[in-house]
N, C-alpha and C positions, 0 to 999 in steps of 0.2 A: 504494500500500500504506500503510495507516494505522499498523500496528504490526509492523514487520519483526522476524524472528527473527535475522537476520544482516546483516552488511554486509561487502563485500569490496573489495580494492584490488589491482591488479597494477602493480608498479613495474618498469620496464625501464631498462637502462642500457647502458654500453659493453660491447663484445664479447659481446653477446647475454645478458648477465647479467639475471636476473629474480628478483623476490621477489613471491610471491602470498600474501596474507593474507586470511582470512575470519574475522571476529570474530563469535562467537555469543553470544546473550543470556545463556547460562548461565555466562559467565566463562571461556571457553576459545576457542582459535582453531586453525584449520588453517593452518600456515605452511610453505610449500614454497619451495625456492630452487634456482637454477642460478647458480653463480658462475664456473664455468669448465668445460672439457671433462671433467675428472675430479673436479669438486667440485659435487655436487648432493645434495639430500636434504630433510629436514624438521627443523624445530625444535620442541622440546616447548613447549607453550603452554597451560597450564591454571592455574586459580586466579587469573585476572585479576580483581581486585576493584574497579578504578576506571579512569576514563578516563586519569588521570595515570599509573597503572601501565602501562596499555597503551601510552601514548606513550613511556615509558622503554624498554619492551621493543622497540617498533618501531624506535626509534633504534639499539638494539643490533643488531637484525637487519639494518638498512640498513648499519650499519658493517661487519658481518661479510661481507655479500654484495658490497657495492660499495666497501669500503675507506675509507669516509668517513661522517661523521655528517650527518643530514638538515639540521640547523640551521647547521652551519659551512660546508658545501660544500667543505671541504678534507680533507686526510688526517687520520686519527685519530692522536693522540699515541702 
Protein backbone atom coordinates (compact mmCIF):
# COMPACT_ATOMS: atom_id res chain seq x y z
CA UNK A 1 0.00 0.00 0.00
CA UNK A 2 1.46 3.34 -1.02
CA UNK A 3 -0.70 5.78 0.94
CA UNK A 4 -2.54 4.14 3.87
CA UNK A 5 -5.50 5.78 5.58
CA UNK A 6 -4.74 4.19 8.95
CA UNK A 7 -2.22 2.27 10.99
CA UNK A 8 -2.92 0.06 13.97
CA UNK A 9 -1.15 -1.59 16.85
CA UNK A 10 -2.21 -4.17 19.45
CA UNK A 11 -0.28 -4.14 22.72
CA UNK A 12 -0.78 -7.04 25.11
CA UNK A 13 0.57 -7.49 28.58
CA UNK A 14 0.15 -9.26 31.89
CA UNK A 15 -3.13 -10.81 32.99
CA UNK A 16 -4.56 -10.63 29.46
CA UNK A 17 -4.53 -6.80 29.40
CA UNK A 18 -4.71 -5.35 25.89
CA UNK A 19 -4.66 -1.96 24.22
CA UNK A 20 -5.77 -1.68 20.60
CA UNK A 21 -5.10 1.60 18.76
CA UNK A 22 -5.93 2.43 15.14
CA UNK A 23 -4.77 5.91 14.11
CA UNK A 24 -6.58 7.43 11.13
CA UNK A 25 -5.30 10.03 8.71
CA UNK A 26 -7.95 12.56 9.80
CA UNK A 27 -6.40 13.01 13.26
CA UNK A 28 -8.52 10.60 15.27
CA UNK A 29 -8.10 7.08 16.59
CA UNK A 30 -10.12 4.08 17.69
CA UNK A 31 -8.72 3.16 21.10
CA UNK A 32 -10.10 0.10 22.91
CA UNK A 33 -8.73 -1.55 26.04
CA UNK A 34 -9.10 -4.42 28.47
CA UNK A 35 -7.24 -3.80 31.72
CA UNK A 36 -9.00 -6.38 33.87
CA UNK A 37 -12.11 -8.49 34.29
CA UNK A 38 -14.28 -5.48 35.19
CA UNK A 39 -12.21 -2.79 33.46
CA UNK A 40 -12.67 -2.47 29.71
CA UNK A 41 -13.84 0.18 27.29
CA UNK A 42 -12.71 2.85 24.88
CA UNK A 43 -10.81 6.13 25.20
CA UNK A 44 -11.83 9.29 23.35
CA UNK A 45 -9.24 10.14 20.72
CA UNK A 46 -9.96 12.98 18.34
CA UNK A 47 -8.13 16.14 17.36
CA UNK A 48 -4.70 14.51 17.18
CA UNK A 49 -2.67 17.18 15.38
CA UNK A 50 0.86 15.73 15.32
CA UNK A 51 2.97 12.63 15.79
CA UNK A 52 4.27 14.12 19.06
CA UNK A 53 0.73 14.58 20.39
CA UNK A 54 -0.13 11.01 19.40
CA UNK A 55 2.95 9.78 21.29
CA UNK A 56 1.94 11.68 24.42
CA UNK A 57 -1.58 10.24 24.26
CA UNK A 58 -0.27 6.73 23.61
CA UNK A 59 1.98 6.97 26.69
CA UNK A 60 -1.07 7.95 28.74
CA UNK A 61 -3.18 5.08 27.41
CA UNK A 62 -0.39 2.59 28.11
CA UNK A 63 -0.01 3.95 31.65
CA UNK A 64 -3.76 3.65 32.25
CA UNK A 65 -4.08 0.09 30.91
CA UNK A 66 -0.80 -1.43 32.09
CA UNK A 67 0.05 0.79 35.08
CA UNK A 68 3.37 1.95 33.67
CA UNK A 69 4.77 4.26 31.02
CA UNK A 70 6.17 2.88 27.79
CA UNK A 71 9.47 4.72 28.18
CA UNK A 72 10.21 3.95 31.84
CA UNK A 73 9.15 0.33 32.08
CA UNK A 74 8.32 0.99 35.71
CA UNK A 75 5.33 2.07 37.75
CA UNK A 76 3.91 5.52 37.17
CA UNK A 77 4.43 8.02 40.00
